[in-house]
C-alpha positions in Angstrom: 104.9 148.2 134.9 106.5 150.2 132.1 104.9 148.9 128.9 106.2 151.4 126.3 109.7 152.7 126.7 111.5 154.3 123.8 115.0 155.4 125.0 114.2 157.1 128.3 110.7 158.2 127.3 107.8 156.3 128.7 104.5 156.5 126.8 101.8 155.9 129.3 99.2 153.5 127.8 95.9 154.7 129.1 92.8 152.6 128.5 90.5 153.8 125.8 89.0 157.2 126.5 90.8 157.5 129.8 93.4 159.9 131.1 94.2 158.1 134.3 96.4 155.1 135.1 96.7 153.4 138.4 98.8 150.4 139.4 98.7 148.6 142.7 102.3 147.5 142.2 103.6 144.4 144.0 106.5 143.6 141.7 110.1 143.3 142.6 111.4 145.1 139.6 113.7 148.0 138.9 112.6 150.7 136.5 115.5 152.5 134.8 115.8 156.3 134.3 112.7 157.4 132.3 110.3 160.3 132.0 106.7 160.8 130.9 104.3 163.6 130.4 101.7 162.7 133.1 102.2 163.6 136.8 103.1 160.5 138.8 102.1 160.0 142.4 103.7 157.2 144.4 102.6 156.0 147.8 104.1 152.8 149.4 101.5 150.8 151.3 103.6 147.9 152.5 107.3 148.5 153.1 109.2 151.4 151.5 110.2 152.5 148.0 113.4 154.2 146.7 113.2 156.8 143.9 116.2 158.5 142.4 116.4 161.6 140.3 119.5 162.9 138.4 122.2 164.7 140.2 122.1 162.1 143.0 118.8 163.1 144.5 117.2 160.3 146.4 113.8 159.8 148.0 113.9 156.9 150.5 110.1 156.6 151.0 108.5 154.9 154.0 105.0 153.4 154.2 102.4 156.1 153.4 104.9 158.8 152.4 103.5 160.3 149.2 105.7 161.5 146.3 104.4 163.8 143.5 106.7 163.8 140.4 106.7 166.7 138.0 105.9 165.9 134.4 109.1 165.4 132.3 111.4 164.6 135.3 113.8 161.8 134.8 113.6 159.3 137.6 114.6 155.7 138.4 112.8 153.3 140.8 114.7 150.6 142.6 113.4 147.0 142.9 112.0 146.5 146.4 109.7 144.0 148.1 106.4 145.5 149.2 103.2 147.1 147.8 102.6 150.6 146.5 100.1 152.7 144.7 101.5 154.3 141.5 99.1 156.8 140.0 99.6 158.6 136.7 97.2 161.3 135.4 97.1 163.8 132.6 96.7 167.4 133.8 94.9 168.4 130.5 91.5 168.1 132.1 92.6 170.7 134.6 94.1 173.1 132.1 91.2 175.5 132.4 92.1 176.1 136.0 95.0 178.4 136.0 95.6 177.8 139.7 97.1 174.4 138.9 99.8 175.9 136.7 102.0 176.4 139.8 101.3 173.2 141.6 105.0 172.4 141.7 107.3 175.0 143.1 109.7 176.1 140.3 112.7 175.1 142.4 111.5 171.5 142.9 111.1 168.5 140.5 109.0 166.7 143.1 106.9 167.2 146.3 107.3 164.7 149.1 104.6 164.5 151.8 105.5 162.9 155.1 103.7 162.9 158.5 106.6 164.8 160.1 106.7 167.6 157.5 103.0 167.8 156.7 101.1 166.8 159.9 98.1 169.0 159.1 97.2 167.2 155.8 99.2 163.9 155.7 96.5 161.6 157.0 93.8 163.2 154.8 96.1 162.8 151.7 96.8 159.1 152.6 93.0 158.5 152.9 92.4 160.2 149.5 95.0 158.1 147.8 93.4 154.9 149.2 90.0 156.1 148.0 91.4 156.9 144.6 92.7 153.4 144.4 89.4 151.8 145.5 87.4 153.9 143.0 89.8 153.2 140.1 89.7 149.5 140.7 85.9 149.4 141.2 83.2 148.7 138.7 81.0 151.5 139.9 79.5 153.9 137.3 81.3 157.2 136.8 84.3 155.9 138.6 86.7 158.1 136.7 84.6 161.2 137.6 84.8 160.0 141.3 88.6 159.6 140.9 89.0 163.1 139.5 86.9 164.5 142.3 89.1 163.0 144.9 92.2 164.0 142.9 91.1 167.6 143.0 90.7 167.4 146.8 94.2 165.9 147.0 95.8 168.6 144.8 94.0 171.4 146.7 95.1 170.1 150.1 98.7 169.8 148.9 98.8 173.2 147.2 97.2 175.0 150.2 99.9 173.4 152.4 102.6 174.6 150.0 105.4 177.1 151.0 103.6 180.1 149.5 100.4 179.7 151.5 102.2 179.2 154.8 104.8 182.0 154.5 105.2 184.3 157.5 107.2 187.4 156.6 109.6 188.3 159.4 109.5 191.8 160.8 106.1 192.3 159.2 103.1 193.0 161.4 100.4 190.4 161.5 97.9 192.8 160.1 100.1 193.3 157.1 100.9 189.6 156.4 98.0 189.0 154.0 98.7 192.2 152.1 102.4 191.1 151.6 101.3 187.6 150.6 98.9 188.9 148.0 101.6 191.3 146.7 104.2 188.6 146.2 101.6 186.2 144.6 101.2 189.1 142.1 104.9 189.5 141.7 105.5 185.8 140.9 102.5 185.8 138.5 104.1 188.8 136.7 107.5 187.1 136.5 105.9 184.0 135.1 104.1 186.0 132.4 107.1 188.2 131.5 110.1 186.0 132.3 111.4 186.2 128.8 111.7 190.0 129.0 114.4 192.0 130.7 113.2 192.4 134.3 116.0 193.6 136.6 115.9 193.4 140.4 115.7 197.2 140.6 112.7 197.3 138.2 110.7 194.6 140.0 111.5 196.0 143.4 110.4 199.5 142.3 107.2 198.1 140.8 106.5 196.3 144.1 107.1 199.5 146.1 110.1 198.2 148.1 113.7 199.0 148.2 115.9 196.5 146.3 117.3 195.0 149.5 114.0 194.8 151.3 112.4 193.2 148.3 115.2 190.7 148.0 114.8 189.5 151.6 111.0 189.3 151.3 111.1 187.5 148.0 113.4 184.8 149.3 111.2 184.4 152.3 108.2 183.9 149.9 109.8 181.6 147.3 112.7 180.0 149.3 115.2 181.1 146.6 116.8 184.4 145.3 115.1 186.6 142.8 117.5 185.8 139.9 117.4 182.1 140.6 113.6 182.2 140.5 113.7 184.2 137.2 116.1 181.8 135.6 114.1 178.8 136.6 111.0 180.4 135.0 113.0 181.2 131.9 114.2 177.6 131.6 110.6 176.4 132.0 109.7 178.7 129.1 112.6 177.4 127.1 111.5 173.8 127.7 108.3 174.4 125.8 110.2 176.0 122.9 112.6 173.1 122.7 109.7 170.7 122.1 109.2 172.4 118.7 111.8 171.0 116.3 111.5 174.1 114.1 113.1 176.3 116.8 116.9 175.9 117.1 118.8 176.2 120.4 120.0 179.7 119.8 116.5 181.0 119.0 115.2 179.2 122.1 117.8 180.9 124.2 117.0 184.4 122.9 113.3 184.0 123.1 113.6 182.8 126.7 115.4 186.0 127.7 119.0 184.9 127.7 121.6 187.2 126.2 124.0 184.5 125.2 123.8 180.9 124.1 126.6 179.9 126.6 124.7 181.4 129.5 121.6 179.6 128.4 123.3 176.2 128.1 125.1 176.7 131.5 121.9 177.6 133.3 119.8 174.9 131.6 122.3 172.2 132.7 122.5 173.7 136.2 118.7 173.5 136.6 117.7 170.5 134.5 120.8 168.3 134.8 121.2 168.1 131.0 122.0 170.4 128.1 119.2 171.8 125.9 120.3 169.5 123.1 120.1 166.5 125.4 116.7 167.6 126.7 115.4 167.9 123.1 116.8 164.5 122.2 115.1 162.9 125.2 111.8 164.4 124.2 112.0 163.5 120.5 113.1 159.9 120.8 
């Protein structure tokens, strides 16, 4: 399935004038640790599939579980009998829609949909994946447009079922839930735009109109992680883009990302990404 692999970087070979690639994979073949720029969606159709990420993270998928892999995430796929849809697509066509910037939670390299954890949308997502496969493999006119239409439906379903949109704040009246939800959507948007600046917990809490302790509790309920962990993850995402530019050295990337010391930057980068900034840069420039 992997046609172009240079080191650990896979270059996805789209057909001419296309930004989609779908395999109906039936091969008993192991794919070593690799990464690529498209999003990858995997759905076993017959039997399961086993995907591993760095730091010993494993997804033992069953039939019709659906795994969305973030662009740039190292992953390994084990050889296994069966059939599965492997769908890769470039998000550039959706770049004009800011809403898709946060499709993946900052704390997660992947999203796994299962019938147990996602009963409201799982069946619909499975059907959309099968329709995407049928359209992709058809000879109908405008089939890529049809695929993107169904892909948009799939992404919207998954995003609307995400942690943020289903948050219920404890000790907050039902009449105030939407107000708090909108407020914390605004807070996370602000952090994303200003993550490379100095934003203390006291400052962001005051801006939001909460005490520091109340804000901390509500923020963790909204994001699933602490404020400083969220801020650091956003800063590392910001740094990733800087590291793709060979003209920017590691120290400059650290400072421009909001870190006060190179050692703190390297430590946090390795903690979040599982590799050092230098290793990340080497992986992406092979």
